[in-house]
C-alpha positions as CSV (number, residue, x, y, z in Angstrom):
1,M,0.0,0.0,0.0
2,T,1.4,3.4,-1.0
3,D,1.6,6.3,1.6
4,K,-1.2,8.0,-0.5
5,E,-3.5,5.0,-0.2
6,F,-2.7,4.7,3.5
7,W,-3.6,8.4,4.2
8,E,-6.8,8.0,2.2
9,L,-7.7,5.0,4.3
10,C,-7.2,7.3,7.4
11,G,-9.6,9.9,6.1
12,F,-7.6,12.3,3.9
13,E,-9.4,13.3,0.7
14,W,-8.0,15.0,-2.4
15,H,-10.0,17.9,-3.7
16,E,-9.2,18.2,-7.4
17,M,-10.8,21.6,-8.0
18,I,-8.7,23.4,-5.4
19,E,-5.7,20.9,-5.4
20,L,-5.5,20.5,-1.6
21,W,-5.8,17.5,0.7
22,N,-8.6,17.6,3.2
23,D,-7.1,16.9,6.6
24,P,-9.7,14.9,8.6
25,I,-8.8,16.8,11.8
26,R,-7.9,20.3,10.6
27,G,-9.7,20.8,7.3
28,L,-8.2,21.9,4.0
29,V,-4.5,22.6,4.8
30,S,-2.0,21.3,2.3
31,S,-1.0,20.2,-1.1
32,I,1.1,17.4,0.4
33,L,0.3,14.6,2.8
34,P,2.0,14.3,6.2
35,P,5.1,12.1,6.5
36,I,4.7,8.6,7.9
37,D,6.1,9.0,11.4
38,L,4.9,7.9,14.9
39,N,3.5,11.4,15.7
40,N,1.2,11.4,12.6
41,L,0.3,7.8,13.0
42,F,-0.9,8.4,16.5
43,K,-2.7,11.6,15.4
44,Y,-4.6,10.2,12.4
45,A,-4.3,6.4,12.0
46,V,-4.5,5.0,15.6
47,P,-7.9,6.7,16.3
48,K,-9.3,5.1,13.1
49,L,-8.0,1.8,14.3
50,Q,-9.6,2.2,17.7
51,D,-12.9,3.4,16.2
52,K,-13.1,-0.1,14.5
53,G,-12.5,-1.8,17.9
54,F,-8.8,-2.8,17.4
55,E,-6.1,-2.7,20.0
56,F,-2.4,-2.6,19.3
57,C,1.0,-3.2,20.7
58,L,4.3,-1.7,19.3
59,S,7.4,-3.2,20.9
60,D,11.1,-3.7,20.2
61,S,13.3,-6.7,20.5
62,W,15.0,-6.5,23.9
63,G,15.7,-2.7,23.5
64,K,16.7,-2.7,19.9
65,P,15.3,-3.2,16.4
66,P,13.4,-4.9,14.8
67,Y,10.1,-3.5,16.0
68,H,7.0,-5.6,16.2
69,A,3.5,-4.1,15.6
70,E,0.6,-6.3,16.6
71,I,-3.1,-5.3,15.9
72,Y,-5.9,-7.4,17.3
73,R,-9.6,-7.6,18.2
74,Y,-12.4,-10.0,18.4
75,G,-14.7,-10.3,15.4
76,D,-18.5,-10.1,15.5
77,N,-18.6,-13.9,15.6
78,G,-16.1,-14.2,18.4
79,E,-13.2,-15.0,16.1
80,F,-9.8,-13.5,17.2
81,L,-8.4,-11.3,14.4
82,F,-4.7,-10.7,14.6
83,K,-2.1,-9.0,12.4
84,H,1.7,-9.0,13.1
85,V,4.4,-7.0,11.3
86,I,8.1,-6.8,11.9
87,N,10.2,-3.9,10.5
88,Y,13.4,-2.1,11.5
89,D,11.5,1.3,11.4
90,P,8.8,1.5,14.1
91,A,6.6,3.8,12.1
92,Q,6.7,1.5,9.1
93,A,5.9,-1.5,11.3
94,L,2.9,0.3,12.8
95,K,1.7,1.7,9.4
96,E,1.9,-1.8,7.7
97,A,0.0,-3.4,10.6
98,I,-2.7,-0.7,10.6
99,S,-3.1,-0.8,6.8
100,K,-3.7,-4.6,7.0
101,A,-6.1,-4.2,9.9
102,L,-8.2,-1.4,8.2
103,G,-8.7,-3.4,5.1
104,G,-5.6,-2.8,3.0
105,K,-3.5,-5.7,1.8
106,D,-4.5,-8.9,3.7
107,G,-7.1,-6.9,5.6
108,V,-9.2,-8.5,8.2
């Protein structure tokens, strides 16, 4: 999933007529999308994840990379839904796990 597709999944919308992205929190603010970093993920993506009933854990491996991002919840039928991603960049690990959980590639 591209960064553009990820941010659209998190609520950003492109307005062709005025050539600006609609920030789901602040309104029309920019012609570029925010960078993928932990601050922006917690501002925009984690609330979307939590709105859908998911919990998450982001951890390292004994104080150093790689980082593990785990997203989980119980489905409507009681099934345990779980996504696990390992990456040397904590923001990328969390982004990949969130995109899978919210219906991107291998979405649940």
